[in-house]
DOVEX-41653 format. One record per residue: x negated, y, z negated of N, C-alpha, C in turn. Coordinates in steps of 0.1 Angstrom, whole numbers, plus 5000, padded with zeros to 4 digits. Each point is the difference from the previous one (the first is absolute). Last residue first. Layout:
<loros>
XYZXYZXYZ...
</loros>
This chain:
<loros>
490850255052498749934998499549955013504350214990499050105001498649944997504349794995500050045014498950105003500449794957500849915008499950035014497850264966499349885003500849915010501050484989498949974991499249875005504150205019498850085004498849964991504249804990499749975014498750075004502649944957498550025001499649975015504650004989499550094990498550035002502349685026500550135004499450104990498949564992499550045013500450145003501849804962498650034998499450055012504449855003499950124992498650054998500749595021500550115009499950134993499149614975499050025010500350125009503249864969498950064993498950045010503749765016500350144997498950074993499549545008500050085013500350144997500249714964498650025004500050085013504149864984499550114992498650035004
</loros>
């Protein structure tokens, strides 16, 4: 579940901090 949550958060906030930092 942690993995799914991380992927969901990354996809949802990718431009914010996950892939936009």
